[in-house]
C-alpha positions in Angstrom: -44.7 -86.7 -27.1 -45.1 -84.5 -30.2 -47.6 -85.9 -32.7 -46.2 -86.7 -36.2 -47.1 -84.6 -39.3 -49.4 -87.4 -40.5 -51.3 -87.5 -37.1 -51.7 -83.7 -37.3 -53.1 -83.9 -40.8 -55.6 -86.6 -39.8 -56.8 -84.3 -36.9 -57.6 -81.6 -39.4 -54.4 -79.5 -39.4 -53.1 -78.0 -42.6 -49.9 -76.3 -43.6 -50.0 -72.6 -43.0 -47.4 -70.4 -44.7 -47.1 -66.8 -43.7 -44.9 -64.0 -45.1 -44.2 -61.3 -42.5 -43.2 -57.8 -43.8 -41.4 -55.8 -41.1 -39.5 -52.6 -40.8 -35.8 -53.0 -40.2 -34.9 -51.8 -36.6 -32.1 -49.5 -37.7 -33.6 -48.4 -41.1 -37.3 -47.8 -40.4 -38.0 -47.0 -44.1 -36.7 -50.4 -45.3 -39.0 -53.4 -45.4 -37.7 -56.9 -45.0 -39.6 -60.2 -45.2 -39.6 -63.4 -43.2 -41.3 -66.7 -44.2 -42.9 -68.9 -41.5 -44.5 -72.4 -41.9 -46.3 -74.5 -39.3 -49.2 -77.0 -39.2 -52.2 -75.1 -37.9 -56.0 -75.3 -37.6 -58.2 -73.1 -39.9 -60.1 -70.8 -39.6 -58.8 -69.7 -36.2 -55.1 -70.2 -36.8 -54.0 -70.3 -33.1 -50.3 -71.0 -33.9 -50.1 -68.2 -36.4 -51.6 -65.7 -33.9 -49.3 -67.0 -31.2 -46.3 -66.3 -33.4 -47.6 -62.8 -34.2 -47.9 -62.1 -30.5 -44.4 -63.4 -29.9 -43.1 -61.2 -32.7 -44.7 -58.1 -31.3 -43.3 -58.8 -27.8 -39.8 -60.1 -28.6 -38.6 -58.9 -32.0 -37.3 -55.3 -32.5 -38.6 -54.9 -36.1 -42.2 -53.7 -36.0 -44.6 -55.6 -38.3 -45.9 -53.8 -41.4 -48.1 -56.6 -42.7 -48.7 -60.4 -42.8 -49.8 -62.4 -45.8 -50.7 -66.1 -45.3 -52.2 -69.1 -47.0 -53.5 -72.4 -45.6 -53.8 -75.7 -47.3 -55.1 -79.0 -46.0 -52.8 -81.7 -47.3 -54.8 -84.8 -46.4 -58.2 -85.4 -45.0 -59.5 -88.2 -42.8 -61.5 -89.7 -45.7 -58.4 -89.8 -47.9 -56.4 -92.0 -45.5 -56.6 -95.8 -45.4 -54.6 -98.1 -43.1 -53.3 -101.0 -45.2 -51.9 -104.1 -43.5 -50.1 -106.6 -45.6 -46.9 -107.6 -47.2 -46.1 -108.7 -50.7 -43.0 -110.7 -51.6 -41.5 -110.5 -55.0 -39.1 -113.2 -56.3 
């Protein structure tokens, strides 16, 4: 079973956004870009590097450069489990 986004964030994952610049296969002097987002662990970024390896093996357009940022959206100390129900009217 795949963990939810909230479970990943509580385990320390953050949102990694990467912009890949690559050469077009038929027009090698033309650069194009591709945006990729995934929940990943900093500072090692295993999912990002896994995707880069996939790109190098499977995609025809050779990479020129990769630019990325990482942001933790929630920390374990920021999350509180609340149990209760309030009835209005």
